[in-house]
PLY file of the C-alpha trace (Angstrom):
ply
format ascii 1.0
element vertex 323
property float x
property float y
property float z
element edge 322
property int vertex1
property int vertex2
end_header
-0.23 0.04 0.18
1.32 3.30 -0.71
3.03 5.53 1.96
0.65 7.77 4.18
1.87 9.88 7.00
1.03 12.87 9.13
4.23 14.65 7.54
4.17 16.69 4.27
3.55 14.51 1.34
4.67 14.53 -2.00
1.35 14.30 -3.75
-1.72 16.05 -2.81
-4.55 14.09 -5.76
-7.33 17.08 -5.20
-10.49 15.65 -6.71
-13.98 17.25 -7.63
-16.93 15.70 -6.86
-20.60 15.68 -8.00
-22.54 12.76 -7.79
-20.97 9.22 -9.99
-20.34 7.44 -6.75
-19.63 3.80 -8.51
-16.77 5.90 -10.60
-15.32 7.69 -7.65
-14.78 4.34 -6.13
-13.74 2.73 -9.34
-10.99 6.04 -9.91
-9.53 5.55 -6.21
-9.41 2.17 -6.07
-7.17 2.61 -9.40
-4.69 4.86 -7.72
-4.21 3.01 -4.91
-3.70 0.46 -6.78
-1.08 2.64 -9.09
0.62 4.66 -6.58
4.70 3.82 -6.45
5.14 2.35 -3.03
7.20 4.75 -2.31
5.41 7.78 -3.43
3.53 9.71 -0.40
0.47 10.96 -0.78
-2.95 12.45 0.19
-6.19 12.39 -1.15
-8.75 15.46 -1.00
-12.50 14.99 -2.00
-13.82 17.51 -2.60
-17.86 17.14 -2.75
-20.07 20.00 -4.87
-23.12 18.96 -3.71
-23.81 15.44 -4.46
-27.15 13.79 -3.83
-26.82 9.97 -4.73
-25.25 9.23 -1.56
-21.57 10.39 -1.76
-21.35 12.71 0.80
-22.36 9.50 3.09
-19.99 7.09 1.66
-17.67 10.10 2.04
-17.98 10.19 5.45
-16.99 6.60 5.89
-13.28 7.39 4.84
-9.98 7.85 6.41
-6.62 8.03 6.03
-4.51 9.10 3.61
-8.18 11.16 2.36
-9.29 14.18 3.77
-12.92 15.36 2.62
-13.91 18.91 1.92
-17.99 19.71 1.39
-19.38 22.42 -0.69
-22.30 23.91 1.23
-23.19 24.66 -2.62
-22.57 23.57 -6.25
-19.16 25.69 -7.01
-18.33 24.21 -10.39
-15.07 22.50 -11.76
-12.62 24.84 -11.22
-13.99 26.31 -7.97
-14.35 23.17 -6.13
-10.88 22.27 -7.30
-9.32 25.22 -6.48
-10.91 24.35 -2.99
-9.05 20.90 -2.98
-5.73 22.73 -3.88
-5.92 25.23 -0.94
-6.19 22.79 1.54
-3.38 20.19 -0.56
0.10 20.10 1.37
2.17 17.99 -1.31
4.58 19.93 -2.98
3.14 18.52 -5.95
-0.72 18.78 -7.02
-2.35 15.76 -9.25
-5.57 17.04 -10.17
-7.60 14.10 -11.37
-11.38 13.63 -12.67
-13.18 10.70 -10.26
-14.33 9.67 -13.73
-11.06 8.47 -14.94
-9.40 4.97 -14.43
-5.71 4.88 -14.11
-3.19 2.04 -15.40
-0.27 0.64 -14.03
2.56 3.18 -15.15
0.81 6.31 -15.23
2.54 8.48 -13.00
6.36 7.93 -13.53
6.02 9.74 -17.03
4.34 12.65 -15.79
6.92 13.24 -12.56
10.04 12.17 -15.21
9.04 15.28 -16.99
8.10 17.01 -14.51
11.16 17.01 -13.28
13.57 17.30 -16.42
11.89 20.89 -16.95
13.12 21.73 -13.76
12.17 25.26 -13.04
10.69 25.76 -16.27
8.04 22.92 -15.38
4.09 23.99 -15.97
1.15 21.78 -16.29
2.14 17.93 -17.49
-0.83 15.66 -18.92
-0.76 12.45 -20.43
-2.82 10.29 -23.29
-5.89 9.79 -22.38
-8.45 6.46 -23.54
-12.12 7.05 -24.13
-12.77 3.93 -21.14
-16.12 2.41 -24.10
-14.15 2.41 -27.31
-10.37 2.18 -26.03
-9.76 5.17 -28.92
-7.30 7.98 -27.73
-9.29 10.54 -26.60
-6.63 13.39 -25.55
-3.00 13.52 -26.39
-3.07 17.88 -25.67
-5.65 20.03 -27.05
-4.98 21.89 -30.28
-6.97 24.52 -32.75
-9.67 23.09 -35.14
-10.62 25.19 -38.65
-12.78 27.40 -36.53
-9.87 28.15 -33.71
-12.07 26.79 -31.31
-9.92 24.16 -28.84
-10.05 20.29 -29.72
-8.73 17.06 -28.48
-5.28 15.93 -30.37
-6.11 12.52 -31.04
-2.61 11.43 -32.68
-0.07 10.24 -30.57
3.64 9.32 -31.84
4.45 5.78 -32.61
6.31 3.74 -29.69
9.67 4.67 -31.39
9.39 8.32 -31.42
7.66 8.24 -27.82
10.97 6.30 -26.52
12.83 9.08 -28.45
10.80 11.88 -27.42
8.45 11.05 -23.81
7.04 14.37 -23.50
6.14 17.34 -25.92
4.94 20.80 -25.41
0.94 21.36 -25.92
-0.66 24.35 -26.52
-2.82 23.69 -23.67
-4.15 20.80 -22.02
-7.60 19.02 -20.13
-7.56 19.51 -16.56
-8.88 15.70 -16.50
-5.14 14.26 -15.53
-2.40 17.33 -14.94
0.24 17.24 -12.74
1.77 20.76 -11.60
4.71 22.15 -8.49
2.14 23.59 -5.88
3.96 26.68 -5.51
3.31 26.87 -9.34
-0.40 26.34 -8.86
-0.33 29.20 -6.67
2.09 31.51 -8.41
-0.57 31.69 -11.41
-3.60 31.81 -8.95
-5.15 28.36 -9.79
-8.05 28.01 -12.13
-10.27 31.55 -13.65
-13.45 30.53 -11.80
-15.34 32.89 -14.50
-15.47 29.81 -15.75
-17.91 27.47 -15.47
-17.57 23.65 -15.67
-14.98 24.23 -18.78
-11.99 26.06 -19.76
-10.71 27.03 -17.46
-8.03 24.24 -17.54
-7.22 25.80 -20.86
-6.80 29.52 -19.39
-4.67 28.32 -16.88
-2.49 26.43 -19.45
-2.24 29.96 -21.32
-1.37 32.02 -18.15
1.46 29.09 -17.65
2.87 29.57 -21.00
2.25 33.29 -20.40
4.80 33.14 -17.76
7.50 31.68 -19.07
6.71 28.23 -18.05
6.22 25.09 -20.12
3.17 22.20 -20.89
3.50 19.00 -22.17
2.60 15.76 -22.83
3.75 13.26 -21.42
3.35 10.26 -23.99
4.05 7.24 -22.19
1.61 7.87 -19.25
-2.05 5.84 -20.31
-4.76 6.37 -18.73
-8.43 5.46 -19.26
-11.15 8.20 -19.14
-15.21 7.88 -18.71
-15.67 11.31 -21.33
-17.69 14.48 -19.54
-19.83 12.01 -17.44
-20.61 14.30 -14.90
-24.35 16.01 -14.89
-24.10 19.01 -16.76
-20.84 19.07 -18.06
-21.55 20.48 -21.52
-24.35 22.83 -20.52
-22.23 26.27 -20.29
-19.24 24.94 -23.53
-20.37 27.76 -26.10
-20.22 31.06 -22.99
-17.16 29.66 -21.77
-15.46 29.06 -25.41
-16.73 32.65 -25.92
-14.96 33.56 -22.85
-11.59 32.02 -23.05
-11.18 33.10 -26.84
-12.05 36.99 -25.42
-9.30 36.58 -23.32
-6.13 35.16 -25.46
-8.08 36.39 -29.72
-4.17 36.71 -30.29
-3.10 34.30 -28.94
-5.52 31.88 -30.65
-4.27 33.49 -33.98
-1.34 32.96 -33.55
-1.06 29.43 -32.87
-3.55 28.43 -35.43
-1.41 29.63 -37.81
1.80 27.04 -36.91
-0.10 24.80 -39.13
0.66 23.45 -42.78
-2.04 26.66 -43.51
0.58 29.02 -42.07
2.86 27.61 -44.58
1.74 27.86 -47.00
0.52 31.35 -47.18
3.98 31.99 -45.99
5.33 30.63 -48.95
3.32 32.43 -51.35
3.73 35.67 -50.25
7.31 34.95 -49.96
7.10 33.05 -53.28
5.12 36.44 -55.28
7.18 38.37 -54.03
10.80 37.12 -56.23
9.76 38.17 -59.76
9.42 41.79 -58.11
9.67 43.06 -54.62
8.75 46.67 -54.77
5.30 45.48 -55.73
5.15 44.31 -52.24
3.50 46.65 -50.13
5.73 46.08 -47.17
9.05 44.59 -47.30
9.09 43.74 -43.72
6.67 40.92 -44.13
8.39 39.36 -46.78
11.65 39.49 -44.51
9.46 38.16 -41.91
7.93 35.20 -43.87
11.39 33.99 -44.90
12.49 34.01 -41.32
8.90 32.28 -40.81
9.75 29.80 -43.49
13.30 29.18 -42.54
12.35 28.45 -38.28
14.32 31.03 -37.80
11.09 33.37 -36.42
8.50 31.61 -34.10
5.61 33.69 -35.05
4.19 33.52 -38.34
3.91 36.68 -40.50
0.91 38.83 -40.42
-0.51 37.78 -43.78
-0.88 34.48 -41.72
-2.89 35.88 -39.39
-5.18 37.98 -41.60
-7.36 34.46 -42.70
-7.02 33.12 -38.94
-8.69 36.34 -37.84
-11.32 36.10 -39.89
-13.04 33.05 -38.85
-12.27 33.95 -34.87
-14.66 36.73 -35.97
-17.00 35.03 -37.55
-16.93 32.83 -34.29
-17.43 36.04 -32.22
-20.17 37.08 -34.32
-22.19 34.13 -34.20
-21.79 34.29 -30.54
-22.52 37.68 -29.70
-25.95 36.90 -31.54
-26.08 33.44 -29.66
-26.79 35.46 -26.55
-28.18 38.26 -27.63
-31.83 37.32 -26.94
0 1
1 2
2 3
3 4
4 5
5 6
6 7
7 8
8 9
9 10
10 11
11 12
12 13
13 14
14 15
15 16
16 17
17 18
18 19
19 20
20 21
21 22
22 23
23 24
24 25
25 26
26 27
27 28
28 29
29 30
30 31
31 32
32 33
33 34
34 35
35 36
36 37
37 38
38 39
39 40
40 41
41 42
42 43
43 44
44 45
45 46
46 47
47 48
48 49
49 50
50 51
51 52
52 53
53 54
54 55
55 56
56 57
57 58
58 59
59 60
60 61
61 62
62 63
63 64
64 65
65 66
66 67
67 68
68 69
69 70
70 71
71 72
72 73
73 74
74 75
75 76
76 77
77 78
78 79
79 80
80 81
81 82
82 83
83 84
84 85
85 86
86 87
87 88
88 89
89 90
90 91
91 92
92 93
93 94
94 95
95 96
96 97
97 98
98 99
99 100
100 101
101 102
102 103
103 104
104 105
105 106
106 107
107 108
108 109
109 110
110 111
111 112
112 113
113 114
114 115
115 116
116 117
117 118
118 119
119 120
120 121
121 122
122 123
123 124
124 125
125 126
126 127
127 128
128 129
129 130
130 131
131 132
132 133
133 134
134 135
135 136
136 137
137 138
138 139
139 140
140 141
141 142
142 143
143 144
144 145
145 146
146 147
147 148
148 149
149 150
150 151
151 152
152 153
153 154
154 155
155 156
156 157
157 158
158 159
159 160
160 161
161 162
162 163
163 164
164 165
165 166
166 167
167 168
168 169
169 170
170 171
171 172
172 173
173 174
174 175
175 176
176 177
177 178
178 179
179 180
180 181
181 182
182 183
183 184
184 185
185 186
186 187
187 188
188 189
189 190
190 191
191 192
192 193
193 194
194 195
195 196
196 197
197 198
198 199
199 200
200 201
201 202
202 203
203 204
204 205
205 206
206 207
207 208
208 209
209 210
210 211
211 212
212 213
213 214
214 215
215 216
216 217
217 218
218 219
219 220
220 221
221 222
222 223
223 224
224 225
225 226
226 227
227 228
228 229
229 230
230 231
231 232
232 233
233 234
234 235
235 236
236 237
237 238
238 239
239 240
240 241
241 242
242 243
243 244
244 245
245 246
246 247
247 248
248 249
249 250
250 251
251 252
252 253
253 254
254 255
255 256
256 257
257 258
258 259
259 260
260 261
261 262
262 263
263 264
264 265
265 266
266 267
267 268
268 269
269 270
270 271
271 272
272 273
273 274
274 275
275 276
276 277
277 278
278 279
279 280
280 281
281 282
282 283
283 284
284 285
285 286
286 287
287 288
288 289
289 290
290 291
291 292
292 293
293 294
294 295
295 296
296 297
297 298
298 299
299 300
300 301
301 302
302 303
303 304
304 305
305 306
306 307
307 308
308 309
309 310
310 311
311 312
312 313
313 314
314 315
315 316
316 317
317 318
318 319
319 320
320 321
321 322
């Protein structure tokens, strides 16, 4: 059985609960079965006003479990913040109650966190849909509408062996590691979101503060996707709030794909016959540097199509919420 003591543990597992008691019990059983024997840990369970017997069951638990009871339903972000505030560990493990943890899930995430040292932000992993066993999450990317979507592609075994973790635009909060000091420095989840986008917002704040967010490819867990009641009710409002806050970052990141390279290349190639016909020579230089990987940000000409897509989504949201 994993070690637990009254001294400060290495790991504080923080799990918000809202009903789904059988899933909670299965997740905690998998947690206790997969924590390495010499990792000291505590588990902080934050009940968000469950009505299915969860509260009564929580009263039967002893060490290493600690229980926080909300007096009203606060949502995922606020419940997680309450649990993290009570944590004593040096590392926070944010785990949804609808996970099934597989043997070996923790070590690759700890390896990435320690390898990155002071640059480490949030560390995620690969999550398989518990019903289909297909990859549900290997990081978060932006789709054709410049909206967050889960990456479903993972590198092969050889690539994962050579590169055990890789940078990600953002990560899902279903299974994350972060140093407690980093969490406090970032201010935890923004409670202006309700059951959605809190995790992406936190990742972007971490990026802005100079941290690296990564996916640990060798860590695999099962996830009963969006099992909590009401999980999707405010998706549109949450996404609109996120895009309004991080519009420039969304446009820039969305351009780091094939479309960006094609547009930059077309712009640069068109300038070669007669550079004087190009109104902004600086854009040509920026396109060339971007194509040579000497510049991280794409030229403005590549941003324009993405800005137009974002404008269309914002107009749709404003129409949706004006009634």
